[in-house]
Each structure stands twice: as C-alpha cells, then as structure tokens.
C-alpha positions in Angstrom: 79.3 112.5 97.3 81.6 109.1 96.3 79.2 107.2 98.7 75.8 108.0 97.2 74.9 106.9 94.6 71.9 105.7 94.9 70.4 108.8 95.6 71.3 109.7 92.0 69.8 106.5 91.1 66.6 106.9 93.3 66.2 110.7 91.2 66.5 108.8 87.4 64.4 106.3 88.7 61.7 109.0 89.7 61.8 111.6 86.9 60.8 108.2 84.6 58.6 107.8 86.8 57.5 111.3 85.5 58.0 112.4 88.8 59.2 115.8 88.8 62.7 116.8 91.1 64.8 119.1 92.1 67.9 118.2 94.3 68.8 119.6 97.3 72.1 118.6 99.8 73.0 120.5 103.4 76.5 121.4 101.7 78.8 121.2 99.4 80.7 117.4 99.3 84.7 118.1 100.5 85.3 115.4 98.6 85.9 114.2 95.0 83.4 112.4 93.8 84.5 110.4 90.1 81.0 108.8 89.5 79.6 110.0 86.0 76.5 111.7 87.1 79.1 113.7 89.3 78.6 117.2 87.4 74.8 117.5 86.7 73.8 116.1 90.1 76.5 120.0 91.1 74.4 122.3 89.2 71.1 120.9 89.5 71.7 121.2 93.2 70.9 123.9 95.8 72.9 124.2 98.6 71.6 124.8 101.8 75.2 125.9 104.1 76.3 128.7 103.7 71.8 129.9 103.5 71.5 133.1 100.6 71.2 135.1 104.2 69.5 138.1 102.2 66.9 135.8 100.8 66.8 134.2 104.7 66.3 137.3 106.0 63.2 138.6 103.6 61.4 135.1 104.3 61.9 136.2 107.8 60.9 139.8 108.3 57.6 139.5 105.6 57.1 136.2 107.8 58.0 136.9 111.5 55.7 134.0 112.4 56.9 131.0 110.7 60.3 132.9 112.6 58.7 133.0 115.6 57.9 129.1 115.6 60.8 127.5 114.5 62.4 129.3 117.6 59.6 127.2 119.2 61.1 124.2 117.3 64.5 124.6 118.6 62.6 125.9 121.6 61.0 122.4 122.4 63.9 120.4 122.2 64.3 118.3 124.8 67.5 116.4 124.7 69.9 118.3 123.1 71.8 120.3 125.9 71.4 124.0 125.2 74.9 124.8 123.3 73.6 122.4 120.8 70.1 124.7 120.5 71.9 127.1 120.3 73.9 126.7 117.8 70.1 125.1 115.7 69.0 128.6 116.4 71.6 128.9 113.6 70.2 126.9 110.4 66.8 128.9 110.8 68.2 130.6 107.7 68.8 127.9 106.0 64.9 126.7 106.8 63.6 130.1 105.8 65.7 129.9 102.5 64.6 125.9 101.6 61.4 128.0 102.2 62.2 130.2 99.4 63.4 128.4 97.4 60.6 125.7 97.0 58.7 128.3 96.5 60.6 129.4 93.7 60.3 125.8 92.6 56.6 125.6 93.5 57.9 122.0 95.1 54.8 120.5 96.5 56.7 117.8 99.8 60.3 117.3 100.2 61.7 114.3 100.7 64.9 114.4 104.0 67.3 111.6 103.8 68.8 112.3 106.6 67.9 112.2 110.0 69.9 113.8 111.4 70.6 118.1 111.0 68.7 118.3 108.0 65.9 116.5 109.5 65.6 120.3 111.9 66.3 122.1 108.3 62.9 120.5 107.0 61.0 120.4 109.6 61.3 123.5 110.6 60.6 124.9 107.1 57.3 123.2 107.0 56.4 125.2 110.6 57.8 128.0 109.4 55.0 128.0 105.7 56.5 125.2 103.7 55.6 122.3 102.4 55.5 118.8 103.8 58.2 116.7 104.4 59.5 113.3 104.5 62.8 110.9 106.4 64.4 108.5 105.4 67.1 107.2 108.0 69.7 105.3 107.0 71.4 103.7 110.0 71.6 103.5 114.0 69.2 106.4 115.4 72.8 107.2 118.0 74.7 107.9 114.1 72.0 110.9 113.6 72.0 113.1 116.9 69.4 113.1 119.4 65.2 115.2 119.9 64.3 112.0 116.3 60.6 112.7 118.2 60.7 116.2 117.3 61.8 115.8 114.3 59.8 112.9 112.7 56.3 114.5 114.0 56.0 117.0 111.7 56.9 114.2 108.8 53.8 112.2 106.5 56.4 109.1 107.2 59.2 108.3 107.9 61.3 105.6 105.7 63.6 103.1 106.7 66.3 100.8 105.0 65.8 98.1 106.9 63.5 96.2 109.1 65.6 96.5 112.5 65.8 100.7 111.9 62.1 100.7 111.1 61.5 99.2 114.9 64.3 101.7 116.3 62.1 104.3 115.0 58.6 103.3 116.5 60.0 102.1 119.5 62.1 104.7 120.0 61.3 107.7 118.3 57.8 106.9 119.1 56.7 107.5 115.5 53.2 105.5 114.4 53.9 102.2 112.3 51.0 103.8 109.1 53.8 106.6 109.0 56.3 103.8 108.8 58.1 102.1 105.7 60.7 99.9 104.5 62.2 101.3 101.8 65.7 99.8 100.4 68.2 101.8 98.4 68.9 100.1 95.4 70.9 99.1 92.4 70.5 99.2 88.3 70.6 95.0 88.0 70.3 96.2 84.6 73.7 97.4 84.8 75.0 95.8 87.5 75.4 92.2 85.7 77.4 89.3 85.6 79.7 90.1 82.4 81.3 86.4 82.1 84.7 87.5 82.8 85.9 85.8 85.6 87.8 82.7 85.8 87.1 80.5 88.7 89.8 78.2 89.8 90.1 75.6 93.0 92.0 76.9 95.9 92.4 80.4 94.4 90.4 82.9 96.1 89.9 87.2 94.7 88.1 89.0 97.1 86.9 92.6 97.0 86.0 96.0 99.5 84.5 98.7 98.6 84.3 101.1 101.8 85.2 103.9 103.6 88.4 103.3 104.9 87.5 103.2 108.4 87.6 101.0 111.3 84.3 101.1 111.3 84.3 98.7 107.9 87.0 96.3 109.3 88.8 95.3 107.1 91.7 94.8 109.4 89.3 91.4 110.5 88.8 90.6 106.8 93.3 90.6 106.4 93.7 88.0 109.4 91.3 85.7 107.6 93.0 86.8 104.6 96.5 86.4 105.9 95.6 82.4 107.1 94.8 81.2 104.2 97.6 82.3 102.5 99.7 81.0 104.6 98.1 77.7 104.6 98.6 78.1 100.2 96.3 79.2 98.9 96.1 81.8 96.4 94.6 84.5 97.7 94.5 88.3 96.6 92.2 91.3 98.2 91.2 94.4 96.6 90.6 97.5 98.8 88.8 100.1 97.1 87.7 103.1 98.8 89.3 106.3 101.0 88.8 107.5 104.6 90.8 108.5 107.3 92.0 105.2 107.9 93.5 104.3 105.8 97.4 104.4 107.3 96.3 102.6 110.1 94.7 99.6 107.7 98.1 99.9 105.4 99.9 99.8 108.7 97.5 96.2 109.3 98.5 94.8 106.2 102.3 96.0 106.6 102.4 94.1 110.0 100.7 91.1 108.7 102.9 90.8 105.5 99.9 91.4 102.4 101.7 93.5 100.5 101.5 91.1 97.8 98.4 89.6 97.9 96.5 93.4 99.3 95.8 96.2 96.6 94.3 99.4 97.3 92.7 100.8 94.3 91.7 104.5 96.0 88.9 106.0 94.8 86.7 104.4 92.0 83.7 105.5 90.3 80.9 103.5 89.1 82.4 102.4 85.9 85.0 101.2 87.9 83.1 100.0 90.6 80.9 97.2 88.5 84.5 96.3 86.7 86.2 95.2 89.7 82.9 93.1 90.9 83.1 91.6 87.4 87.0 90.9 88.0 86.9 89.2 92.0 85.4 86.2 92.8 84.0 87.1 96.3 82.8 89.8 97.5 83.3 90.8 102.0 81.5 93.6 104.2 83.1 93.1 107.4 81.9 95.4 108.9 81.5 96.5 113.0 79.5 98.7 114.8 77.2 101.3 114.3 76.2 103.1 111.4 75.9 100.2 109.1 72.5 99.7 107.3 71.5 98.3 104.3 75.1 98.4 102.5 74.0 99.6 98.5 77.6 98.2 97.7 77.0 94.0 99.2 74.0 95.1 97.2 76.1 95.4 93.7 77.8 92.4 94.8 74.7 90.2 94.7 73.4 91.4 91.2 76.8 91.0 89.5 76.5 87.6 91.1 79.1 87.8 93.6 78.7 85.4 96.7 78.8 87.7 99.2 80.4 86.7 103.0 79.4 90.4 105.3 78.7 90.2 109.5 75.8 91.0 110.3 75.2 94.5 111.2 71.9 96.1 110.8 69.9 95.4 108.4 72.5 92.4 106.2 70.2 89.5 107.9 67.2 90.3 105.6 69.4 90.8 102.8 71.3 88.1 102.8 69.7 84.7 103.4 72.5 83.2 104.4 74.5 79.8 103.2 71.5 80.6 100.5 72.6 83.5 98.4 76.1 84.8 100.8 77.0 84.4 104.2 77.3 86.1 107.3 79.3 85.8 110.2 79.3 87.6 113.8 81.1 90.8 113.8 84.5 91.2 113.9 84.5 86.9 113.6 88.1 86.3 111.7 87.4 82.6 112.2 83.8 82.7 110.7 85.6 85.5 108.1 88.8 82.9 107.1 85.9 79.6 107.4 83.7 81.3 104.7 86.3 82.3 102.3 88.4 79.1 102.7 84.6 77.3 101.5 84.9 79.7 98.1 88.4 79.1 98.0 88.1 75.2 98.1 84.5 74.8 96.1 83.9 76.5 93.0 81.1 75.2 92.5 79.7 76.2 95.7 80.5 80.1 94.9 78.3 79.7 91.2 75.5 78.5 93.4 75.8 81.5 95.8 76.2 84.0 93.4 73.7 82.7 91.1 71.0 83.2 93.9 72.3 86.5 95.1 71.2 87.6 91.9 68.5 86.6 92.2 67.9 88.2 95.0 69.6 91.3 93.2 66.8 91.4 90.8 63.7 90.0 93.1 64.0 93.5 96.3 67.4 95.6 95.4 66.3 97.5 92.1 66.9 100.5 92.8 63.5 101.7 90.8 61.7 99.4 93.0 62.7 100.9 95.9 61.8 105.2 94.3 58.5 103.5 93.2 58.0 102.4 97.3 58.7 106.2 97.9 56.7 107.7 94.9 53.8 106.0 95.7 54.2 107.1 99.8 54.6 110.4 98.8 51.2 110.8 96.8 49.6 108.2 99.4 50.0 110.9 101.6 49.4 113.8 99.8 45.6 112.5 99.4 44.9 111.5 103.0 43.7 114.4 104.9 
C-alpha cells in the first residue's frame, strides 16, 4: 500500500544481508500505490484473501488434525464475541493456504507486520504444522482487535516499534520481556538526505505534512496555527500530501479559515516525490491525535532530510525526538503550542537549521532501515537457535 514504504525498505535490506525472503499480504490493496517498487512488489506477493480454496481444502483433508487444532484455537479465544469467532472460522482457509504456500517456498519462519487478523492467521498456520512466526506491533493494541495474548502466545517474539508499545505487550498481552524487542521501522538515510535546495528566509516558512487525510492526523490543528501565523504577516505556506477518507472535511477547514492561498494539496505522491517535497520545505509538522500513531516513518524521513519536525506527543514520538534539541514536541491538539513552534522556526533561521542538523544526526544513528532489518534478522536467527 501507499503508506507501507518501510516494509519494502526492510525487505531490500534483509536481502542485501543475505536473507532469502518471500512476500505475502492479507489481501490486494484497494488504493493506488505510486511508489516505484509497487509493480515489482505486487508481482512477488502471495495474497491470502481470497484463499486458494482448492489448495486449502486439500491441505485440510490431508491433515485433518491441523484443521481441528485451528478450530480449537478459535474456540479458546476469550475476548472475541461469538459473531467475531464465527467470522474467524472463515480465516482457517487462509491459514491452510498459507501453510501450503510455506511448504511450496520452503519457509522456515513467517514475520507478520500486523497484530490484527493476520496474527490469527499465522498463529493458526503454526498450530496446523506451519513454520514458526513472529509479529510486529505498529500501534496501540486497542487498534488491532482483541485476544492479543492468544495471538502472541505461540510467537517466537513480538517486535514493537516503540518502547511504550513494548510495555503494552508485556502488561496487556502478558508476553515475557525476553520475547519482546523494540525494532524501529526505518528510512534509507543514503537516499533521504538534504540536497541543499532550500533557501531559508526569516519571517517565511514552508511547512509540509505527509499523511493520510484522516482527522486523527490533526491537520485542522496545524491549519489553525498556520492561520494565526498568516494573520500576523508571516509568509507561510503549507503543503499537505496524501489522500484519505476525510479530505472533504480538511479542505472545508481550509476554506473556512480563508487559507486557500497558503495551502496546497499535493494528493498521493510516490517516494521520489516525497523526497523532493522534503527538500523544498523548511519544516515538517505531524499534529496527530488519539490512538494508532506509533513511530511515524514520515517523521523519520523528514529528520533524515535535515528538517526540523514539529510533532505532537503521541505514540513513540517522544522516543524519536528530543524536544528542542532535534525537533519540537507539543501536546496533542495544542494549537497554541503548534503556533509557537511555527513562529519560532519562522523568525529564527539559525535555530531552524540547528534543529535540522541535529535531526539528521538522530535519523542516521537510530532510524536507518538497515539497522532495523539487522535487528529483525538477528532476532529471527536467535529464535531458531534457541531450544
């Protein structure tokens, strides 16, 4: 999907380190992906839904005990209501398809980048005789359904993209600490660099947000701060990249604030266009609110390009950014705080450049996709050495 660039970066890094990988997805994406790798990735990917019914049925008939174990897994779910469990019974066919595909490919391990239904599918596949599995949690557990303890009980390990998520996994899903790890998703810091195209000026600020057009991303809060800055005479511009279910509401907010001259909607953009945008703007803003945000890769990309980032304190952003050293953190929904941060960067070009330099250093040190892939590879190999 458009927002899953970091998956492909991880695959590329793993392959460069010599790990043979195969790709699977729960279903085909409904949206258009404009990244350069999209066509190649789609050709390589095995899609679990809809399952290959004949293959799944044949697998179940040859190994009926495995199918019984999968049914037993669902019956033991304690938090899912009956209706939900009945729906999950239909996923047994996907698990059987996955098992057959794993045998075809000779897979030794499956790593699932989701703790929602996909986690049920790989957990049942394991119980049916499939390879070992591990999971990555990308956001608050509440976003990914229920029965997380059951999903994670059979996992070799559970990776979390932030320390707060690791704490959730241990406290709410009762996973032992030695079966957890904090592994950032990342960015290619060789590609995402400051190419020296910016021409910073005092009392002028070009901001960007790259995110789904969803109310949880907080665009309206950034727009309120931009409005105040513009009213004070600052030459401010705001580029919003992305599409989503609340585009109409966000555009309406722009009209109501009278910000049409200052705000540009760039639509869905590929990775190269994102890179070009980050090299044009003066600062990046991510004013997200609520649940679901974890370690935003868009923030990592901006920091890698030497941009000062203004971000709400949400998910793992406080782990990523040291306030006033390599970025600026504000409470969720704090329009006054967003305004103050924007005003500081608009008025003080030196400060803007200082924060951007420190952001780049932080990105190279912590967010390079090769570092995360290496941690994942080592964790998988250790899990296969352990008795």
